[in-house]
Chimera marker file (.cmm) of the C-alpha trace (Angstrom):
<marker_set name="trace">
<marker id="1" x="21.869" y="-2.133" z="8.436" r="1" g="1" b="0" radius="0.5"/>
<marker id="2" x="22.282" y="-5.248" z="10.546" r="1" g="1" b="0" radius="0.5"/>
<marker id="3" x="20.278" y="-8.467" z="10.502" r="1" g="1" b="0" radius="0.5"/>
<marker id="4" x="19.949" y="-11.387" z="12.748" r="1" g="1" b="0" radius="0.5"/>
<marker id="5" x="20.904" y="-14.746" z="11.515" r="1" g="1" b="0" radius="0.5"/>
<marker id="6" x="18.316" y="-16.452" z="9.538" r="1" g="1" b="0" radius="0.5"/>
<marker id="7" x="16.443" y="-13.394" z="8.981" r="1" g="1" b="0" radius="0.5"/>
<marker id="8" x="15.126" y="-12.846" z="5.411" r="1" g="1" b="0" radius="0.5"/>
<marker id="9" x="17.297" y="-10.168" z="3.812" r="1" g="1" b="0" radius="0.5"/>
<marker id="10" x="15.740" y="-7.148" z="1.861" r="1" g="1" b="0" radius="0.5"/>
<marker id="11" x="17.388" y="-8.531" z="-1.372" r="1" g="1" b="0" radius="0.5"/>
<marker id="12" x="15.801" y="-12.029" z="-0.885" r="1" g="1" b="0" radius="0.5"/>
<marker id="13" x="12.332" y="-10.403" z="-0.086" r="1" g="1" b="0" radius="0.5"/>
<marker id="14" x="12.515" y="-8.256" z="-3.221" r="1" g="1" b="0" radius="0.5"/>
<marker id="15" x="13.712" y="-11.310" z="-5.389" r="1" g="1" b="0" radius="0.5"/>
<marker id="16" x="11.341" y="-13.970" z="-4.013" r="1" g="1" b="0" radius="0.5"/>
<marker id="17" x="8.246" y="-11.573" z="-3.357" r="1" g="1" b="0" radius="0.5"/>
<marker id="18" x="8.578" y="-8.809" z="-5.992" r="1" g="1" b="0" radius="0.5"/>
<marker id="19" x="4.903" y="-7.740" z="-6.132" r="1" g="1" b="0" radius="0.5"/>
<marker id="20" x="4.680" y="-5.100" z="-3.372" r="1" g="1" b="0" radius="0.5"/>
<marker id="21" x="1.753" y="-3.056" z="-1.992" r="1" g="1" b="0" radius="0.5"/>
<marker id="22" x="2.040" y="-0.107" z="0.250" r="1" g="1" b="0" radius="0.5"/>
<marker id="23" x="-0.569" y="0.986" z="2.686" r="1" g="1" b="0" radius="0.5"/>
<marker id="24" x="-0.420" y="4.067" z="4.949" r="1" g="1" b="0" radius="0.5"/>
<marker id="25" x="0.254" y="3.060" z="8.415" r="1" g="1" b="0" radius="0.5"/>
<marker id="26" x="-3.271" y="4.271" z="9.706" r="1" g="1" b="0" radius="0.5"/>
<marker id="27" x="-4.884" y="1.520" z="7.218" r="1" g="1" b="0" radius="0.5"/>
<marker id="28" x="-2.715" y="-1.098" z="9.170" r="1" g="1" b="0" radius="0.5"/>
<marker id="29" x="-3.907" y="-0.691" z="12.793" r="1" g="1" b="0" radius="0.5"/>
<marker id="30" x="-7.129" y="-0.840" z="14.664" r="1" g="1" b="0" radius="0.5"/>
<marker id="31" x="-10.290" y="-1.879" z="13.000" r="1" g="1" b="0" radius="0.5"/>
<marker id="32" x="-8.238" y="-2.356" z="9.807" r="1" g="1" b="0" radius="0.5"/>
<marker id="33" x="-6.135" y="-5.188" z="11.288" r="1" g="1" b="0" radius="0.5"/>
<marker id="34" x="-8.095" y="-8.009" z="9.836" r="1" g="1" b="0" radius="0.5"/>
<marker id="35" x="-6.049" y="-7.727" z="6.703" r="1" g="1" b="0" radius="0.5"/>
<marker id="36" x="-3.588" y="-10.407" z="8.140" r="1" g="1" b="0" radius="0.5"/>
<marker id="37" x="-6.823" y="-12.737" z="8.205" r="1" g="1" b="0" radius="0.5"/>
<marker id="38" x="-7.508" y="-11.580" z="4.610" r="1" g="1" b="0" radius="0.5"/>
<marker id="39" x="-3.858" y="-12.771" z="3.769" r="1" g="1" b="0" radius="0.5"/>
<marker id="40" x="-3.960" y="-16.063" z="5.399" r="1" g="1" b="0" radius="0.5"/>
<marker id="41" x="-4.282" y="-18.011" z="1.894" r="1" g="1" b="0" radius="0.5"/>
<marker id="42" x="-2.121" y="-15.535" z="-0.195" r="1" g="1" b="0" radius="0.5"/>
<marker id="43" x="1.556" y="-15.660" z="-0.921" r="1" g="1" b="0" radius="0.5"/>
<marker id="44" x="2.460" y="-12.935" z="1.659" r="1" g="1" b="0" radius="0.5"/>
<marker id="45" x="6.090" y="-12.640" z="2.772" r="1" g="1" b="0" radius="0.5"/>
<marker id="46" x="6.570" y="-13.209" z="6.577" r="1" g="1" b="0" radius="0.5"/>
<marker id="47" x="8.440" y="-10.012" z="6.429" r="1" g="1" b="0" radius="0.5"/>
<marker id="48" x="7.579" y="-6.477" z="5.236" r="1" g="1" b="0" radius="0.5"/>
<marker id="49" x="9.179" y="-3.067" z="5.554" r="1" g="1" b="0" radius="0.5"/>
<marker id="50" x="8.195" y="0.368" z="5.897" r="1" g="1" b="0" radius="0.5"/>
<marker id="51" x="8.736" y="3.532" z="3.763" r="1" g="1" b="0" radius="0.5"/>
<marker id="52" x="8.043" y="7.137" z="4.168" r="1" g="1" b="0" radius="0.5"/>
<marker id="53" x="6.816" y="9.756" z="1.349" r="1" g="1" b="0" radius="0.5"/>
<marker id="54" x="5.514" y="13.345" z="1.802" r="1" g="1" b="0" radius="0.5"/>
<marker id="55" x="5.846" y="12.771" z="5.626" r="1" g="1" b="0" radius="0.5"/>
<marker id="56" x="3.485" y="9.744" z="5.735" r="1" g="1" b="0" radius="0.5"/>
<marker id="57" x="4.716" y="6.364" z="6.760" r="1" g="1" b="0" radius="0.5"/>
<marker id="58" x="3.617" y="3.391" z="4.812" r="1" g="1" b="0" radius="0.5"/>
<marker id="59" x="3.799" y="-0.378" z="5.488" r="1" g="1" b="0" radius="0.5"/>
<marker id="60" x="4.758" y="-2.402" z="2.619" r="1" g="1" b="0" radius="0.5"/>
<marker id="61" x="3.338" y="-5.932" z="1.973" r="1" g="1" b="0" radius="0.5"/>
<marker id="62" x="5.237" y="-8.201" z="-0.344" r="1" g="1" b="0" radius="0.5"/>
<marker id="63" x="3.534" y="-11.197" z="-2.382" r="1" g="1" b="0" radius="0.5"/>
<marker id="64" x="5.153" y="-13.797" z="-4.469" r="1" g="1" b="0" radius="0.5"/>
<marker id="65" x="2.176" y="-13.835" z="-6.938" r="1" g="1" b="0" radius="0.5"/>
<marker id="66" x="0.910" y="-10.781" z="-8.922" r="1" g="1" b="0" radius="0.5"/>
<marker id="67" x="-2.670" y="-11.785" z="-8.585" r="1" g="1" b="0" radius="0.5"/>
<marker id="68" x="-2.412" y="-11.973" z="-4.989" r="1" g="1" b="0" radius="0.5"/>
<marker id="69" x="-0.860" y="-8.525" z="-4.784" r="1" g="1" b="0" radius="0.5"/>
<marker id="70" x="-3.719" y="-7.251" z="-6.985" r="1" g="1" b="0" radius="0.5"/>
<marker id="71" x="-6.237" y="-8.634" z="-4.979" r="1" g="1" b="0" radius="0.5"/>
<marker id="72" x="-4.674" y="-7.179" z="-1.697" r="1" g="1" b="0" radius="0.5"/>
<marker id="73" x="-4.328" y="-3.805" z="-3.244" r="1" g="1" b="0" radius="0.5"/>
<marker id="74" x="-8.058" y="-3.731" z="-4.539" r="1" g="1" b="0" radius="0.5"/>
<marker id="75" x="-9.399" y="-4.813" z="-1.094" r="1" g="1" b="0" radius="0.5"/>
<marker id="76" x="-7.323" y="-2.326" z="1.056" r="1" g="1" b="0" radius="0.5"/>
<marker id="77" x="-6.833" y="0.534" z="-1.518" r="1" g="1" b="0" radius="0.5"/>
<marker id="78" x="-3.133" y="0.343" z="-1.422" r="1" g="1" b="0" radius="0.5"/>
<marker id="79" x="-0.486" y="1.530" z="-3.919" r="1" g="1" b="0" radius="0.5"/>
<marker id="80" x="1.894" y="-0.555" z="-5.944" r="1" g="1" b="0" radius="0.5"/>
<marker id="81" x="5.532" y="-0.187" z="-4.499" r="1" g="1" b="0" radius="0.5"/>
<marker id="82" x="8.665" y="-0.830" z="-6.727" r="1" g="1" b="0" radius="0.5"/>
<marker id="83" x="11.648" y="-1.841" z="-4.733" r="1" g="1" b="0" radius="0.5"/>
<marker id="84" x="13.818" y="0.182" z="-7.155" r="1" g="1" b="0" radius="0.5"/>
<marker id="85" x="12.075" y="3.341" z="-5.647" r="1" g="1" b="0" radius="0.5"/>
<marker id="86" x="13.269" y="2.730" z="-2.094" r="1" g="1" b="0" radius="0.5"/>
<marker id="87" x="16.032" y="5.086" z="-0.886" r="1" g="1" b="0" radius="0.5"/>
<marker id="88" x="19.746" y="3.845" z="-0.447" r="1" g="1" b="0" radius="0.5"/>
<marker id="89" x="22.034" y="3.819" z="2.521" r="1" g="1" b="0" radius="0.5"/>
<marker id="90" x="20.835" y="6.149" z="5.290" r="1" g="1" b="0" radius="0.5"/>
<marker id="91" x="17.614" y="7.238" z="3.389" r="1" g="1" b="0" radius="0.5"/>
<marker id="92" x="16.654" y="3.575" z="2.858" r="1" g="1" b="0" radius="0.5"/>
<marker id="93" x="13.187" y="4.273" z="4.225" r="1" g="1" b="0" radius="0.5"/>
<marker id="94" x="12.422" y="7.010" z="1.609" r="1" g="1" b="0" radius="0.5"/>
<marker id="95" x="10.172" y="6.303" z="-1.055" r="1" g="1" b="0" radius="0.5"/>
<marker id="96" x="11.961" y="8.197" z="-3.921" r="1" g="1" b="0" radius="0.5"/>
<marker id="97" x="9.202" y="7.925" z="-6.571" r="1" g="1" b="0" radius="0.5"/>
<marker id="98" x="6.437" y="10.538" z="-6.135" r="1" g="1" b="0" radius="0.5"/>
<marker id="99" x="4.089" y="9.022" z="-8.711" r="1" g="1" b="0" radius="0.5"/>
<marker id="100" x="1.229" y="7.378" z="-7.043" r="1" g="1" b="0" radius="0.5"/>
<marker id="101" x="-0.747" y="4.448" z="-8.347" r="1" g="1" b="0" radius="0.5"/>
<link id1="1" id2="2" r="1" g="1" b="0" radius="0.2"/>
<link id1="2" id2="3" r="1" g="1" b="0" radius="0.2"/>
<link id1="3" id2="4" r="1" g="1" b="0" radius="0.2"/>
<link id1="4" id2="5" r="1" g="1" b="0" radius="0.2"/>
<link id1="5" id2="6" r="1" g="1" b="0" radius="0.2"/>
<link id1="6" id2="7" r="1" g="1" b="0" radius="0.2"/>
<link id1="7" id2="8" r="1" g="1" b="0" radius="0.2"/>
<link id1="8" id2="9" r="1" g="1" b="0" radius="0.2"/>
<link id1="9" id2="10" r="1" g="1" b="0" radius="0.2"/>
<link id1="10" id2="11" r="1" g="1" b="0" radius="0.2"/>
<link id1="11" id2="12" r="1" g="1" b="0" radius="0.2"/>
<link id1="12" id2="13" r="1" g="1" b="0" radius="0.2"/>
<link id1="13" id2="14" r="1" g="1" b="0" radius="0.2"/>
<link id1="14" id2="15" r="1" g="1" b="0" radius="0.2"/>
<link id1="15" id2="16" r="1" g="1" b="0" radius="0.2"/>
<link id1="16" id2="17" r="1" g="1" b="0" radius="0.2"/>
<link id1="17" id2="18" r="1" g="1" b="0" radius="0.2"/>
<link id1="18" id2="19" r="1" g="1" b="0" radius="0.2"/>
<link id1="19" id2="20" r="1" g="1" b="0" radius="0.2"/>
<link id1="20" id2="21" r="1" g="1" b="0" radius="0.2"/>
<link id1="21" id2="22" r="1" g="1" b="0" radius="0.2"/>
<link id1="22" id2="23" r="1" g="1" b="0" radius="0.2"/>
<link id1="23" id2="24" r="1" g="1" b="0" radius="0.2"/>
<link id1="24" id2="25" r="1" g="1" b="0" radius="0.2"/>
<link id1="25" id2="26" r="1" g="1" b="0" radius="0.2"/>
<link id1="26" id2="27" r="1" g="1" b="0" radius="0.2"/>
<link id1="27" id2="28" r="1" g="1" b="0" radius="0.2"/>
<link id1="28" id2="29" r="1" g="1" b="0" radius="0.2"/>
<link id1="29" id2="30" r="1" g="1" b="0" radius="0.2"/>
<link id1="30" id2="31" r="1" g="1" b="0" radius="0.2"/>
<link id1="31" id2="32" r="1" g="1" b="0" radius="0.2"/>
<link id1="32" id2="33" r="1" g="1" b="0" radius="0.2"/>
<link id1="33" id2="34" r="1" g="1" b="0" radius="0.2"/>
<link id1="34" id2="35" r="1" g="1" b="0" radius="0.2"/>
<link id1="35" id2="36" r="1" g="1" b="0" radius="0.2"/>
<link id1="36" id2="37" r="1" g="1" b="0" radius="0.2"/>
<link id1="37" id2="38" r="1" g="1" b="0" radius="0.2"/>
<link id1="38" id2="39" r="1" g="1" b="0" radius="0.2"/>
<link id1="39" id2="40" r="1" g="1" b="0" radius="0.2"/>
<link id1="40" id2="41" r="1" g="1" b="0" radius="0.2"/>
<link id1="41" id2="42" r="1" g="1" b="0" radius="0.2"/>
<link id1="42" id2="43" r="1" g="1" b="0" radius="0.2"/>
<link id1="43" id2="44" r="1" g="1" b="0" radius="0.2"/>
<link id1="44" id2="45" r="1" g="1" b="0" radius="0.2"/>
<link id1="45" id2="46" r="1" g="1" b="0" radius="0.2"/>
<link id1="46" id2="47" r="1" g="1" b="0" radius="0.2"/>
<link id1="47" id2="48" r="1" g="1" b="0" radius="0.2"/>
<link id1="48" id2="49" r="1" g="1" b="0" radius="0.2"/>
<link id1="49" id2="50" r="1" g="1" b="0" radius="0.2"/>
<link id1="50" id2="51" r="1" g="1" b="0" radius="0.2"/>
<link id1="51" id2="52" r="1" g="1" b="0" radius="0.2"/>
<link id1="52" id2="53" r="1" g="1" b="0" radius="0.2"/>
<link id1="53" id2="54" r="1" g="1" b="0" radius="0.2"/>
<link id1="54" id2="55" r="1" g="1" b="0" radius="0.2"/>
<link id1="55" id2="56" r="1" g="1" b="0" radius="0.2"/>
<link id1="56" id2="57" r="1" g="1" b="0" radius="0.2"/>
<link id1="57" id2="58" r="1" g="1" b="0" radius="0.2"/>
<link id1="58" id2="59" r="1" g="1" b="0" radius="0.2"/>
<link id1="59" id2="60" r="1" g="1" b="0" radius="0.2"/>
<link id1="60" id2="61" r="1" g="1" b="0" radius="0.2"/>
<link id1="61" id2="62" r="1" g="1" b="0" radius="0.2"/>
<link id1="62" id2="63" r="1" g="1" b="0" radius="0.2"/>
<link id1="63" id2="64" r="1" g="1" b="0" radius="0.2"/>
<link id1="64" id2="65" r="1" g="1" b="0" radius="0.2"/>
<link id1="65" id2="66" r="1" g="1" b="0" radius="0.2"/>
<link id1="66" id2="67" r="1" g="1" b="0" radius="0.2"/>
<link id1="67" id2="68" r="1" g="1" b="0" radius="0.2"/>
<link id1="68" id2="69" r="1" g="1" b="0" radius="0.2"/>
<link id1="69" id2="70" r="1" g="1" b="0" radius="0.2"/>
<link id1="70" id2="71" r="1" g="1" b="0" radius="0.2"/>
<link id1="71" id2="72" r="1" g="1" b="0" radius="0.2"/>
<link id1="72" id2="73" r="1" g="1" b="0" radius="0.2"/>
<link id1="73" id2="74" r="1" g="1" b="0" radius="0.2"/>
<link id1="74" id2="75" r="1" g="1" b="0" radius="0.2"/>
<link id1="75" id2="76" r="1" g="1" b="0" radius="0.2"/>
<link id1="76" id2="77" r="1" g="1" b="0" radius="0.2"/>
<link id1="77" id2="78" r="1" g="1" b="0" radius="0.2"/>
<link id1="78" id2="79" r="1" g="1" b="0" radius="0.2"/>
<link id1="79" id2="80" r="1" g="1" b="0" radius="0.2"/>
<link id1="80" id2="81" r="1" g="1" b="0" radius="0.2"/>
<link id1="81" id2="82" r="1" g="1" b="0" radius="0.2"/>
<link id1="82" id2="83" r="1" g="1" b="0" radius="0.2"/>
<link id1="83" id2="84" r="1" g="1" b="0" radius="0.2"/>
<link id1="84" id2="85" r="1" g="1" b="0" radius="0.2"/>
<link id1="85" id2="86" r="1" g="1" b="0" radius="0.2"/>
<link id1="86" id2="87" r="1" g="1" b="0" radius="0.2"/>
<link id1="87" id2="88" r="1" g="1" b="0" radius="0.2"/>
<link id1="88" id2="89" r="1" g="1" b="0" radius="0.2"/>
<link id1="89" id2="90" r="1" g="1" b="0" radius="0.2"/>
<link id1="90" id2="91" r="1" g="1" b="0" radius="0.2"/>
<link id1="91" id2="92" r="1" g="1" b="0" radius="0.2"/>
<link id1="92" id2="93" r="1" g="1" b="0" radius="0.2"/>
<link id1="93" id2="94" r="1" g="1" b="0" radius="0.2"/>
<link id1="94" id2="95" r="1" g="1" b="0" radius="0.2"/>
<link id1="95" id2="96" r="1" g="1" b="0" radius="0.2"/>
<link id1="96" id2="97" r="1" g="1" b="0" radius="0.2"/>
<link id1="97" id2="98" r="1" g="1" b="0" radius="0.2"/>
<link id1="98" id2="99" r="1" g="1" b="0" radius="0.2"/>
<link id1="99" id2="100" r="1" g="1" b="0" radius="0.2"/>
<link id1="100" id2="101" r="1" g="1" b="0" radius="0.2"/>
</marker_set>
């Protein structure tokens, strides 16, 4: 995977914004898009990522503070995402852990 100069690396995001919440892509578009406004005062990372599980794509939002991640998860009915559950290499987008919650 290549990245541009000055772009946050995945390891930097995982280290500095370790509290991550996954939302299915259909919750992130259209009428649900106000989530950016909701996050204005939260510790949301400027860069997120995507993963797939069971044929469903998820957008992952990363927070520096656990309380902010929990607030976001409750508001938008997201799932906790542990960066250790992300695939490796060419399977980087796979969400390996099948447990939901």
